[in-house]
N, C-alpha and C positions, 0 to 999 in steps of 0.2 A: 503492499500500501504506499503510494507516495504523500509527500507532504501535503502536496493539493489535494486527494481523493476526501471524502466525505468519510467521516468516522463510520457512520452504517451503513447499508445500501439496503433498498428494498427494490429489486430486481422489477417484480410486477409493476411497481409504482412507479418506475421509469420508465417502463415500456406504454404504458397509460399515457404519462405527461408527454412523451416522446410524441407520440400518434399526435395528441391533441395540436402542440406547438406545431406540427408540420400542417397538420389540416387546416390551423389558424391562419398560414401565410398562403395557403393554397388559393390561386384564383377560380380554379374550375374542383368540382369534384375529383378525387383519387382512387383509383384502383387498388385492389389488395398489393398486385405486385408493386404500381408505385409508391405505394406506402411500405413496403417492405424495403425497397431500395432505397426511399428515403431515412428511413430510422434506422438502417444495418443491421435489420433482423431477417432471419428466417419467416416464411408465411407461416408455417406451425407454431412460430413464437407468437404474432401477435394475432392468427385468427380469434382466438377465445377471447382475448382482450379485446378486438373489435365487435365482438357480440354483445360482451357486458356494456362496453360505453354506447352501444345503441339501444340495449335494454334500459338505460339509465337515462338516455331522451340526450348526451351529450353531443353525439353525432348520427348521423341518417343517411341514407341511402336516396337522393330526390327521386320520387316516380317510381321507387322500388328498383333499380339500375342496379348494380355491381359495385359503381362509386360511391366513394362516401363523402361527406362533407361534415363541417360542425355544424353544431346547430346555434343558437341563441342563450343557451342555458346558463353557459359560463357568465355570460354578458349579464343575466339576470340576476344569478348570484351574487356578480358586482355591485350591481344595482342596489341590492338590498343591504350595502353596507350602510350603518346611521349617516357618515358626513355626507356621501353620496346622494341618498335616498332624502336627505333634510334639506341638501341645497337642491334638487329639482323640482321638490316640495313647494318650496319657498319661491324658486324662479317662474312655473309655470304660471300662474296667474297674473305675475307682471307680463309674461310674454305674451299669453293670449292678448293682454291690453296691448303690447305692441304692434300685436301682428294686425289688429284692426285700426291701430292708427296710421301705419305704414302702408297698410294692404300690400303686406308681401310675408312671406314665410320666416322664420325666424329658429335657431338653435342654439343650443347651449354644446361647448365643447370644452374637454379636458386634457389634459396630458397623459401619454401614455408611454412611457420609454422616448423613443426618438419620434414617435407620433402624437397626431390628436385622433380625439373619438368622439363623435357624438353623442350625447346621453340623451339628449331629449329635443324635441323640435314640437313646433306649432304651426300647422299649414296656413298659407293663405287664406284670407275671407272668402276670395271671387274664386274665378277659375281658373284664372291664369297666375303662375307664379311656379318659382324654384323648389323645389322640397328637396333637401337632402335627408336620408333614412337614418334612424337611431344605429347607432353601431358602425358607419361609416368612417373610416380609418384614410388619414394622408399623411404624410410626412410631415412633421413641425416647420422644417425650414422652405414649405413650398405653399404654405397656407396663413393667409392674414390671420387666424384665430391661433396658429402656432406662431405668430411674431409679436402678436398681443401677449399671447403667456410669456414670452421670452421676455418681453420689454418690462414686464412689472413683476421682478424675480430679484431677490439679492445677487451678488455678483458671485458668490460661491455656487450658490442654485445654478443660475445660467451658464457658468463655466462649465458645470458637471454634467449639463443637459447638452450644451456644444461638444464635449469630449463622445458623447453616444451618439449623436447625430452625426460625427465624422466617422466615427467608427462604422456606421452602415452607409455612410457616403462619402467615400473618401477623398472626392475630387470637389466635396463641396466648399463652395468660396464664402467664409467666413466674415470677409469686411463688409460685403453688401448688404448681408443680414444686420450686421451691427450699427451700420448707417441707418437703416429701416427701421430697427427698432428705438433706435434714438429720435427719430423724425415721427414717428408713433408715441413716443413716450410724452413728448412735447405737444403734439396735438390731441391727445387724450382718446384718441381713436384711430384704428387702421381704414383705409380706404384704399383698397389695391384690387387692379382689374383681376378678375377670374383666370387662373391659369388652367381651368378644368373646363368653361362655358364660355364662349365669345360674345360679348354683351351684356355679360355679366359684372357688376362690381361688388366686392366683397366689403362689406362694411363689418367693424369687429371691436367690442370695446371689452373693456376688463371689467369681472367683478371681484371686487378686492376684500380679502378677507387676512388681518395683521400683516398690513401694507405688502401683500402679494396677490399676485391673481391667481384666483384658487379656481377659476374659468373663463371664458370667453362666449359672451354673446354675440352672436352673428346673424346678418341678413343679406343673402345673397339678393343684392338688388337690382331689379330691371326695369330700366327706363321704358315709362306706357304713357302711350299718347293718352289723353282726357284725363290723368291721373291726377289731385290736385295735390300729391306730395312729392316735390323733387326730393333727389339727393342731398341737399341741405337739411331739409326738414327731417329726412329721416336718420341723417347723422344726429341731428339733435334729441330726437325722441329715444333712439337709442341709448345714446350716453345718461340720460335722465333712467332709462329703464335700469342700465347695469349700475346706476348709482343706489338705485333704489333698494335693488336685491342687495347691493353690498349693505347698505343700511339695514337692510332687514336681518341679515345673516348676523350684523355686529349685536342689534337689537336683541336679538335671540340669544345669544351668548351671554349677554349681561343681564338677563332676566333669568336663565339656567343659573348664573354666578350668584 
């Protein structure tokens, strides 16, 4: 046993976690052969594990086919954590009011290693709007929400996040991101053309707790003919909504104390 090896081993748990981590990164469902190759274990080693994970609803075979994909079960378990649950329950009423005011959808984003993940959303009140699904992930370096989260962290946390991002994106150019987050911090909000959808501008503002951003509230803003809400108004309403949630979180902590 090397110095880097864990003190105790749980082979069955290792196999299960390897499978879940592999499927979590997969873009499409994987066959048993692909899973076997991906985790470096024989089919016979993983076959029973796949059955157990499927029975427990951690993985599934879409349409009853032979390929497996991960289910939202792990995400739902994470959402039951008290800090996350409290954040979502606090933010959702404010987000519903914001969506009505701006006539657009909005969503809530938290950091997850080198990525951001959407943990809540409110659909637009009308028939037209861009909706980002809950559970959607994107590199922190390539999103307005990620830049907002970076902008409102202490130096130590930001440095740690950059190291994680660079480990996953060796060609990442750090200087332009640092310049962007400095500008976002001064403006109090991010206004960045979407890197995914043409004609959409991502507006994102921080929800602050203990002087750091615990999440970002984001509107994928679409300019629409006949709408009474322009981007300037939407930015103002979004900043107010994020500040309101920040105040509610602080007020709730004060009451509990």
